[in-house]
C-alpha positions, -999 to +999 in steps of 0.1 A: -543-131+474-512-116+459-494-140+436-457-143+430-443-122+402-417-134+377-381-132+389-370-114+357-382-100+325-362-095+293-365-088+256-347-104+226-349-091+190-366-113+164-361-107+127-387-110+099-386-097+063-403-066+077-374-058+100-366-064+137-393-068+164-392-072+201-399-106+218-407-101+254-406-129+280-409-135+317-382-156+334-390-175+365-368-196+388-331-205+391-307-194+364-286-225+368-314-249+356-297-264+325-330-274+309-356-246+313-392-251+305-405-229+276-443-222+279-459-207+247-494-194+246-523-196+221-531-175+191-545-144+208-530-148+243-498-139+260-472-154+284-487-144+317-514-171+311-488-195+325-482-177+359-500-204+379-482-232+362-448-214+365-453-210+403-457-247+407-427-256+385-405-230+401-414-244+436-399-277+423-366-260+413-372-255+376-367-224+355-397-213+334-396-190+304-429-176+291-426-155+259-451-132+243-453-141+206-449-111+182-481-091+181-491-101+216-486-089+251-455-068+255-439-079+223-436-058+192-459-060+162-448-071+127-456-045+101-465-070+074-492-094+088-482-120+062-453-128+085-474-138+114-469-175+105-454-207+120-419-203+103-415-168+119-427-180+153-402-209+153-374-186+143-383-162+171-385-189+197-351-202+185-336-168+190-350-166+225-336-200+234-302-190+220-303-160+243-308-183+273-275-201+265-289-236+271-286-268+249-319-284+260-354-273+269-388-288+278-418-273+260-454-266+270-474-252+241-511-242+243-529-243+209-506-222+186-478-227+211-483-264+207-480-263+169-448-243+173-435-269+198-445-298+175-424-283+147-395-274+170-394-309+184-398-326+150-368-309+134-336-329+132-312-319+161-340-304+182-332-292+217-366-302+230-365-331+255-401-332+267-431-319+250-466-309+262-491-302+235-522-285+248-554-291+227-540-290+192-529-315+166-512-319+133-545-312+116-566-281+125-603-281+118-619-253+099-647-251+125-623-242+152-604-218+131-636-200+120-646-196+156-613-181+166-612-159+135-647-146+143-635-138+178-605-119+165-626-100+140-651-089+166-625-079+192-635-046+208-611-017+203-615-004+238-628-013+273-638+016+296-632-005+327-614-036+337-648-051+346-658-047+310-627-065+299-633-093+325-669-098+312-657-099+276-630-125+282-653-147+303-676-148+272-650-154+244-629-178+265-659-197+278-646-230+265-619-227+292-645-241+316-655-230+351-626-210+364-623-192+397-630-154+397-593-148+404-584-167+373-608-148+351-595-115+365-559-126+359-566-134+323-583-100+318-557-079+336-528-093+315-547-091+282-552-053+282-533-022+292-545+013+302-542+039+274-541+075+287-549+090+253-580+068+247-590+068+284-596+031+284-581-004+282-568-016+248-563-053+240-527-064+238-531-082+205-526-072+169-559-079+152-540-088+120-525-120+135-553-141+121-540-135+086-513-161+092-540-187+098-556-184+064-569-219+057-554-225+022-518-217+034-522-233+068-537-265+054-508-269+030-483-274+058-480-311+065-475-312+103-479-350+105-443-352+092-431-332+122-453-351+147-441-385+135-405-373+136-406-364+173-384-388+193-390-375+229-418-381+254-449-362+246-481-355+265-511-344+246-538-326+266-574-324+253-606-307+265-635-331+261-656-304+242-627-292+221-634-280+186-597-280+176-585-314+188-612-340+181-615-374+199-605-392+166-575-369+160-561-375+195-564-412+189-546-409+156-518-389+172-513-416+198-513-442+170-488-424+149-463-416+176-459-443+203-440-419+226-471-398+231-498-401+258-531-384+258-548-369+288-584-356+285-601-331+308-638-335+310-649-301+322-636-278+293-633-274+256-605-255+238-584-251+258-576-265+292-562-232+307-537-249+330-546-227+359-566-250+382-546-273+405-558-306+389-547-294+354-514-281+367-508-314+385-509-334+353-484-312+335-461-309+365-461-347+370-450-352+334-423-326+334-409-332+369-405-370+368-377-388+350-404-409+333-442-408+331-445-442+347-467-427+375-492-416+349-489-449+330-498-470+361-530-450+366-546-465+335-541-497+316-562-490+285-550-483+250-556-449+234-571-464+203-604-465+223-604-432+242-638-440+257-622-467+279-604-445+303-598-444+340-602-415+364-571-396+374-573-364+395-607-353+381-596-358+345-592-387+322-560-404+310-556-426+279-524-441+266 
């Protein structure tokens, strides 16, 4: 089945101490939406991961912007890998939002994209009005970082066929859970590009991006301050088998910010990929309603005990 393509594509220039770099983004839906939804991907991914979510949100009349962070997808690479870091990503996203000419945005952030959103929403004067954090928290475990770091370090330089790329991403992204074949192929096709000189498919990811996640530097950033400063509705998504957002950390996030709710998906780990209809439904309901009362009515338990949860659309909700 042929899927809808983005309505527009554009590029804005970001600036690091290394110089300027391109930030590419896809742009879906009506230009007159005064509060577009910004969807930011995980550490090694790119903006086309959100195509399925964007289609649903656009059908409801929303504008959706899906950037490729520097070093990923169609965006430029930063010559000094030390600058692949959260302050740079926040600055780049702020530049992109300024290009849109809007005063408010909603934010959906997967993994690294969630960390960026947490910081953007936690700053004084933030333009973020609703925040979805997908399987990440203010504290990031060394176990999860080591797994991702190993994955980046062992990333193949070249795939001879798209089928080889498909098989590789099914393996390294196995925590995504049981996706349909069309979803796996979508992930593979937008993660690589054909290179005539090398006669194969190269990965659209700078392997040096992991340098910005060196544990001593990363651990020194107190992201709890940003989380506790967020004054807008937030929805935290968690995969039950996640190695980056633990059961206990999700409960602590709910405790330390009463505007947050937590929704747990039972059939995946890090991260819920937001491609299947049941996962998209949860995000769309939160973003498209004036309040999240519909979700709140589905369950009456407190999030301090995440084990006491009710079933909602094949997933689990706690608040």
